C-alpha positions as CSV (number, residue, x, y, z in Angstrom):
1,M,-6.2,19.1,-53.6
2,A,-2.5,18.9,-52.8
3,A,-2.7,22.6,-51.8
4,A,-5.4,21.9,-49.2
5,E,-3.4,19.0,-47.6
6,S,-0.2,21.1,-47.4
7,S,-1.9,24.2,-46.1
8,G,-2.1,22.9,-42.6
9,A,-5.0,20.4,-42.8
10,R,-4.8,18.3,-39.7
11,R,-4.2,14.7,-40.0
12,A,-6.7,12.5,-38.0
13,T,-5.0,10.4,-35.3
14,P,-5.3,6.7,-36.3
15,P,-6.7,4.3,-33.8
16,W,-3.3,2.5,-33.5
17,D,-1.8,5.7,-32.1
18,L,-4.5,5.8,-29.6
19,L,-4.0,2.3,-28.6
20,H,-0.2,3.0,-28.3
21,H,-0.7,6.0,-26.0
22,G,-3.0,4.0,-23.8
23,L,-0.7,1.1,-23.5
24,V,2.4,3.3,-22.9
25,G,0.3,5.2,-20.2
26,A,-0.6,1.9,-18.5
27,L,3.0,0.6,-18.7
28,L,4.8,3.6,-17.4
29,G,1.8,4.8,-15.3
30,F,1.9,2.0,-12.8
31,P,5.4,2.4,-11.6
32,M,5.0,6.1,-11.4
33,A,1.9,5.7,-9.3
34,I,3.6,3.3,-7.1
35,W,6.6,5.8,-6.6
36,L,4.3,8.7,-6.0
37,S,2.2,7.0,-3.4
38,G,5.5,5.7,-1.6
39,A,6.5,9.4,-1.5
40,L,3.2,10.1,0.4
41,V,4.1,7.5,3.1
42,Y,7.4,9.2,3.7
43,Y,6.6,12.9,3.1
44,P,5.3,13.8,6.5
45,A,8.4,12.5,8.1
46,D,6.8,11.5,11.5
47,A,8.1,8.6,13.5
48,A,4.7,7.1,14.0
49,H,3.5,5.9,10.7
50,N,-0.3,5.2,11.4
51,S,-2.4,2.8,9.2
52,A,-4.4,5.6,7.7
53,T,-1.3,6.9,6.1
54,Y,-0.8,3.5,4.5
55,Q,-4.4,3.3,3.5
56,V,-4.4,6.7,1.6
57,A,-1.0,5.5,0.1
58,M,-2.6,2.2,-1.2
59,W,-5.9,3.8,-2.4
60,V,-4.3,6.7,-4.2
61,V,-2.4,4.3,-6.7
62,P,-5.4,3.6,-8.9
63,A,-6.4,7.2,-9.2
64,L,-2.9,8.2,-10.1
65,W,-2.6,5.4,-12.6
66,A,-5.9,6.2,-14.3
67,T,-4.8,9.9,-14.4
68,V,-1.5,9.0,-16.2
69,I,-3.3,6.8,-18.7
70,G,-5.8,9.7,-19.4
71,L,-3.1,12.3,-19.7
72,A,-1.1,10.1,-22.0
73,F,-3.6,10.7,-24.8
74,L,-2.6,14.3,-24.8
75,A,0.8,13.6,-26.2
76,P,1.0,14.8,-29.9
77,S,3.2,11.8,-31.0
78,K,4.5,8.4,-29.9
79,R,8.0,9.7,-29.2
80,A,6.7,12.6,-27.2
81,C,4.5,10.1,-25.2
82,W,7.5,8.0,-24.3
83,A,9.7,10.9,-23.5
84,V,7.4,12.7,-21.2
85,L,6.5,9.5,-19.3
86,L,10.0,8.3,-18.9
87,A,11.0,11.8,-17.7
88,A,8.0,11.8,-15.2
89,N,9.0,8.3,-14.0
90,V,12.6,9.6,-13.4
91,L,11.1,12.6,-11.5
92,A,8.8,10.4,-9.4
93,Y,11.6,8.0,-8.5
94,G,13.9,10.9,-7.6
95,L,11.1,12.4,-5.4
96,L,10.7,9.1,-3.6
97,R,14.4,8.8,-2.9
98,A,14.4,12.4,-1.8
99,V,11.8,12.0,0.9
100,Q,12.8,8.7,2.1
101,P,14.7,9.0,5.5
């Protein structure tokens, strides 16, 4: 029995880990979605921002947020989930600061 467990048998993911990944994705996905949508507003650096640009930026936030929550479940561990999402937040904030005039 012990040989079967140590030979690479995969441990099932506990439901608390799944809840953790979902909550971390929701917590860190929201600011990342906001920053990425803000980068959409500034990316085509035109002087005349029309209302369509702002509408796209506003409506892309829920799609980005839901995508981040869904992708958070792909993390193999709690630590990896936090590390990847924190790094992605830093990159999204850096992108926003880079495209701002």
